[in-house]
C-alpha positions as CSV (number, residue, x, y, z in Angstrom):
1,M,70.7,15.1,-56.4
2,P,73.8,17.2,-55.2
3,T,76.8,15.5,-53.6
4,I,79.5,17.3,-51.8
5,H,83.0,15.8,-51.2
6,V,85.6,17.1,-48.6
7,T,89.0,15.7,-48.1
8,R,91.4,16.6,-45.3
9,D,94.9,15.0,-44.8
10,L,95.3,14.4,-40.9
11,A,98.8,14.2,-39.4
12,V,97.7,10.8,-37.4
13,P,97.7,7.2,-38.1
14,A,94.4,5.8,-39.8
15,N,93.8,3.7,-36.7
16,R,93.6,6.7,-34.5
17,A,91.2,8.5,-36.7
18,W,89.2,5.6,-37.3
19,A,89.0,5.1,-33.1
20,L,87.1,8.7,-33.0
21,L,85.0,7.9,-35.9
22,A,84.1,4.3,-34.4
23,D,83.1,6.1,-31.0
24,F,79.8,6.8,-32.9
25,A,77.6,8.2,-30.2
26,N,80.2,10.5,-29.1
27,I,80.6,12.7,-32.5
28,H,80.2,15.8,-30.3
29,L,83.5,15.4,-28.6
30,W,85.2,16.3,-31.9
31,N,82.6,17.8,-34.2
32,P,82.8,21.6,-33.9
33,N,78.9,21.8,-35.4
34,L,77.5,19.7,-32.6
35,A,76.4,21.2,-28.6
36,G,75.8,17.2,-28.1
37,S,75.0,13.8,-29.4
38,T,73.5,10.6,-27.7
39,H,73.1,7.1,-28.5
40,Q,69.6,6.4,-29.8
41,G,69.0,2.6,-30.0
42,G,70.3,-0.1,-31.9
43,P,74.3,-1.4,-31.3
44,V,76.5,1.1,-30.3
45,C,78.7,1.1,-33.2
46,G,77.9,-0.9,-36.9
47,V,74.7,-1.2,-39.1
48,G,71.7,-0.4,-37.2
49,A,73.6,2.0,-34.6
50,T,71.5,5.5,-34.3
51,R,72.5,8.9,-32.6
52,R,70.7,12.1,-32.3
53,C,72.8,15.3,-33.0
54,D,72.2,18.6,-31.4
55,L,73.3,21.2,-33.5
56,A,75.7,24.1,-32.0
57,D,73.0,26.8,-33.3
58,G,70.8,25.6,-30.6
59,K,67.8,25.4,-32.9
60,N,68.7,22.2,-35.4
61,S,68.9,18.6,-34.7
62,I,69.2,15.2,-36.8
63,V,68.7,11.9,-36.1
64,E,71.4,9.6,-38.2
65,R,71.1,5.8,-38.6
66,V,74.5,3.6,-39.8
67,V,73.3,1.7,-43.1
68,E,77.1,0.6,-44.2
69,W,80.1,-0.2,-41.7
70,Q,83.4,-1.1,-43.1
71,E,85.5,-1.5,-39.7
72,G,88.8,0.6,-39.9
73,R,87.7,2.3,-42.6
74,S,84.1,4.0,-43.1
75,Y,80.7,4.3,-42.5
76,T,77.5,5.8,-43.8
77,V,74.6,7.1,-42.0
78,E,71.0,8.3,-43.6
79,V,69.4,10.8,-41.8
80,V,66.3,9.5,-40.7
81,E,64.8,12.9,-39.3
82,G,66.0,16.5,-38.4
83,T,65.1,20.4,-38.8
84,M,67.7,20.8,-41.5
85,P,66.8,22.3,-45.1
86,V,67.3,18.4,-46.4
87,V,65.9,15.3,-47.2
88,D,67.1,12.1,-48.4
89,A,70.8,13.0,-46.8
90,R,73.6,10.3,-46.6
91,V,77.0,10.8,-45.1
92,T,79.7,8.7,-45.2
93,L,82.8,9.4,-43.1
94,A,86.0,7.7,-43.9
95,V,89.6,7.4,-43.1
96,E,92.6,5.7,-44.8
97,P,96.1,5.5,-44.2
98,T,98.6,7.6,-46.6
99,P,102.2,6.6,-47.5
100,D,103.7,9.0,-44.7
101,G,102.0,7.3,-41.9
102,G,99.4,10.1,-41.6
103,S,96.0,9.4,-43.1
104,R,93.3,11.1,-44.9
105,G,89.6,11.9,-43.8
106,T,86.9,12.0,-46.4
107,I,83.1,13.0,-45.8
108,T,81.0,12.4,-48.9
109,M,77.2,14.0,-48.4
110,S,74.3,13.3,-51.1
111,Y,71.0,15.4,-50.4
112,R,68.0,16.7,-51.7
113,P,67.0,20.4,-50.5
114,K,63.6,20.4,-49.0
115,P,60.4,20.6,-51.2
116,G,59.6,24.0,-52.2
117,L,61.1,26.5,-54.6
118,H,62.6,28.7,-51.9
119,W,64.8,25.7,-51.1
120,Q,65.6,24.6,-55.0
121,L,66.6,28.4,-55.4
122,A,68.8,28.5,-52.3
123,E,70.1,25.0,-52.8
124,P,73.3,26.1,-55.1
125,I,74.1,29.6,-53.6
126,A,73.5,28.9,-49.9
127,L,72.8,25.5,-49.0
128,R,75.3,24.0,-50.9
129,P,78.3,26.4,-49.6
130,M,76.7,26.0,-45.9
131,M,76.9,22.3,-46.2
132,R,80.5,22.2,-47.5
133,H,81.5,24.6,-44.7
134,M,80.0,22.4,-42.2
135,L,81.6,19.3,-43.4
136,G,84.8,21.0,-43.5
137,K,84.8,21.7,-39.8
138,V,83.5,18.1,-39.2
139,L,87.0,16.8,-40.5
140,F,88.9,20.1,-39.0
141,G,87.5,18.9,-35.8
142,L,88.6,15.3,-36.3
143,A,92.0,16.4,-37.1
144,E,92.3,18.7,-34.1
145,R,91.1,16.1,-31.9
146,A,92.9,12.9,-33.1
147,S,96.4,15.2,-32.8
148,S,95.4,16.4,-29.3
149,S,94.5,12.7,-28.7
150,T,98.1,11.6,-29.7
151,T,99.8,14.4,-28.0
152,A,97.9,13.4,-24.5
153,A,99.0,9.7,-25.2
154,S,102.5,10.5,-25.9
155,S,102.7,13.0,-22.6
156,S,101.0,10.4,-20.6
157,A,103.7,7.6,-21.7
158,A,106.9,10.1,-20.6
């Protein structure tokens, strides 16, 4: 089962980045891969929370359910339905403080390509690089939104 691990340093405290991650249903506000996201059931956050994410390509969507939640640190979702070319997908989004007062965001995704020789052959040369690129954009969006939230909060306080 392929696993992709992407990390990015964030120039904001971990609690600021976590606040964005913990707003589970509203991931579309900072994830540039998404056109929208909505709460689908269960609690608003924590284990059992479910969201639908409509991808920016206008063709694909996924429904994710939280299976692990470590308040202030990370959560893991499993993709329970979707149109992406993967099955058995699990994604962990995590944030941890760094010694400089910033934080580090990490995404780890494991999946299997959809059944069929086409997907098996495409996985290492097309699917994996595409997934790595998308995950990198998620962390970029998190960093950008967290930084702009910090800037907006600082400007409001002045």
